[in-house]
Wavefront OBJ file of the C-alpha trace (Angstrom):
o trace
v -15.659 -29.278 3.651
v -13.925 -30.709 0.603
v -11.838 -28.714 -1.834
v -13.692 -27.388 -4.937
v -13.288 -29.409 -8.124
v -14.620 -29.130 -11.670
v -17.716 -31.064 -10.598
v -18.054 -29.261 -7.273
v -17.800 -25.479 -7.809
v -16.476 -23.166 -5.150
v -19.273 -21.845 -2.913
v -20.493 -18.363 -3.794
v -20.356 -15.722 -1.094
v -23.960 -14.639 -0.515
v -23.026 -11.667 1.678
v -24.463 -8.452 0.292
v -22.050 -5.498 -0.088
v -23.855 -3.469 2.598
v -23.413 -6.367 5.043
v -19.612 -6.290 4.787
v -17.580 -5.681 7.898
v -16.516 -2.078 8.326
v -12.789 -1.584 7.548
v -10.407 -0.777 10.390
v -6.995 0.827 10.701
v -5.616 -2.689 11.222
v -7.066 -3.666 7.817
v -5.230 -0.761 6.190
v -2.018 -1.695 8.029
v -2.294 -5.310 6.852
v -2.254 -4.087 3.260
v 0.392 -1.375 3.622
v 2.770 -3.081 6.074
v 4.536 -5.416 3.625
v 4.509 -2.897 0.750
v 7.555 -2.649 -1.497
v 8.218 -0.089 -4.243
v 7.423 -2.663 -6.916
v 3.875 -3.272 -5.641
v 3.101 0.127 -4.092
v 0.639 1.228 -6.785
v -1.296 -2.049 -6.697
v -1.550 -1.874 -2.912
v -2.568 1.788 -3.191
v -5.521 0.721 -5.343
v -6.576 -1.862 -2.763
v -6.388 0.641 0.091
v -8.375 3.153 -1.960
v -11.069 0.538 -2.641
v -11.131 -0.412 1.055
v -11.817 3.117 2.332
v -13.625 4.830 -0.557
v -17.149 4.216 0.764
v -16.388 5.590 4.228
v -17.442 9.169 5.082
v -14.773 11.803 4.369
v -14.371 12.600 8.079
v -14.039 8.943 9.138
v -10.723 8.297 10.967
v -10.127 5.040 9.047
v -10.624 6.828 5.723
v -8.277 9.657 6.728
v -5.661 7.104 7.832
v -6.132 5.185 4.578
v -5.607 8.376 2.572
v -2.388 9.084 4.514
v -1.189 5.577 3.676
v -2.137 6.099 0.016
v 0.172 9.153 0.004
v 2.951 7.014 1.531
v 2.424 4.357 -1.146
v 2.588 6.982 -3.905
v 5.937 8.174 -2.540
v 7.120 4.582 -2.079
v 6.432 3.840 -5.751
v 9.271 6.240 -6.609
v 11.610 5.079 -3.861
v 13.810 2.069 -3.291
v 12.791 1.478 0.325
v 10.357 2.576 3.022
v 13.398 2.900 5.297
v 11.228 3.674 8.288
v 13.710 2.222 10.735
v 17.415 2.679 11.183
v 19.711 5.286 9.720
v 19.598 6.221 6.051
v 22.871 5.812 4.166
v 24.464 9.220 3.558
v 24.635 10.449 -0.032
v 28.376 11.027 0.552
v 29.039 7.279 0.773
v 31.524 6.125 -1.878
v 29.708 5.124 -5.073
v 26.338 6.418 -3.881
v 26.168 8.952 -6.699
v 26.144 6.009 -9.122
v 22.901 4.631 -7.615
v 20.229 6.896 -9.037
v 17.472 4.608 -7.797
v 18.411 5.079 -4.141
v 15.596 6.983 -2.474
v 13.406 6.550 0.571
v 9.652 7.020 0.756
v 10.315 10.115 2.875
v 12.423 11.585 0.026
v 11.362 9.779 -3.192
v 12.794 10.375 -6.628
v 11.193 12.977 -8.846
v 8.250 11.583 -10.771
v 8.684 11.421 -14.529
v 7.141 14.437 -16.247
v 6.642 16.359 -12.999
l 1 2 3 4 5 6 7 8 9 10 11 12 13 14 15 16 17 18 19 20 21 22 23 24 25 26 27 28 29 30 31 32 33 34 35 36 37 38 39 40 41 42 43 44 45 46 47 48 49 50 51 52 53 54 55 56 57 58 59 60 61 62 63 64 65 66 67 68 69 70 71 72 73 74 75 76 77 78 79 80 81 82 83 84 85 86 87 88 89 90 91 92 93 94 95 96 97 98 99 100 101 102 103 104 105 106 107 108 109 110 111 112
């Protein structure tokens, strides 16, 4: 197949929404895995869209909602810091880094 050009438009996907493949936990992990604080809210929206049509008791939806909570915390953190030790707050100069926070202990949200 050749690349689309101005004269040859990109093929349109004829798959109907109900014929889409059912999302999996791996699909959620693919979105959330590389998340950084800067993009956490955008990725949260994608995860929400991925699982929103699943039944409330579906394991993939529940997992997606857990990951949405992680992404909301990550948005107010400076790192997921899921592995390795966290730097102690007593480290010299640490009090001058107000943005230092992990997803497990994010900064306070503005106005909350």
